[in-house]
C-alpha positions as CSV (number, residue, x, y, z in Angstrom):
1,M,181.9,197.3,43.1
2,P,184.1,200.0,43.7
3,E,182.1,202.3,41.8
4,A,178.7,201.1,43.7
5,L,180.6,202.0,47.1
6,R,181.8,205.3,45.8
7,I,178.2,206.3,44.6
8,F,176.8,205.3,48.1
9,Y,179.3,207.2,50.1
10,E,179.2,210.1,47.9
11,A,175.4,210.0,48.3
12,D,175.6,209.4,51.9
13,R,178.1,212.8,52.3
14,E,175.0,214.8,50.8
15,T,172.4,213.9,53.1
16,Y,173.8,215.6,56.6
17,G,171.3,218.4,57.3
18,A,169.4,218.1,54.0
19,R,165.6,218.1,53.2
20,H,164.6,215.7,50.6
21,D,161.4,217.3,49.1
22,L,160.7,216.0,45.4
23,L,158.4,217.1,42.9
24,V,156.9,214.0,41.3
25,A,153.8,215.3,39.4
26,R,151.8,218.4,38.3
27,A,148.4,218.8,37.4
28,W,147.9,222.1,35.5
29,G,144.2,223.0,36.7
30,S,142.9,226.1,38.5
31,P,144.4,225.9,41.0
32,P,147.4,223.7,39.9
33,I,148.5,221.0,42.1
34,D,151.7,219.6,42.7
35,Y,152.3,216.1,44.2
36,R,155.4,216.0,46.2
37,I,157.4,213.5,48.2
38,E,159.2,214.3,51.1
39,V,161.9,211.6,51.9
40,D,162.9,210.9,56.2
41,N,166.3,212.0,56.0
42,R,167.4,209.6,58.9
43,E,165.7,206.7,56.9
44,Y,167.6,207.7,54.0
45,Q,171.0,207.5,55.8
46,R,170.1,204.1,57.4
47,T,169.5,202.7,54.0
48,L,172.6,204.2,52.3
49,S,174.8,202.8,55.4
50,Q,173.1,199.0,55.0
51,L,173.7,199.7,51.0
52,Q,177.2,200.3,51.6
53,F,177.8,197.4,54.4
54,L,176.2,195.0,51.6
55,A,178.2,196.1,48.7
56,S,181.7,196.3,51.2
57,Q,180.8,192.7,52.4
58,A,180.1,191.7,48.8
59,A,183.4,192.9,47.5
60,R,185.2,191.4,50.3
61,M,184.3,187.8,49.9
62,G,184.6,187.9,46.0
63,Q,181.0,188.2,45.3
64,G,179.1,190.2,42.9
65,L,176.1,192.5,43.6
66,R,173.2,193.2,41.4
67,L,170.4,196.2,42.4
68,K,167.5,196.9,40.7
69,L,166.2,200.3,41.3
């Protein structure tokens, strides 16, 4: 559990003022087309906060936590 919490807190530190624009695919044509995803930073921060709370509560109660990505 401590390792999962460390990852969540580390990710959270990198979100402030960040813009997440991810390239997910590229079609090579004429002209080439990029398919991108832009992540809503506020929602990303909210989700990380909820994951931090879930992991810390599980650890406090002596429970495990399994995440499937």
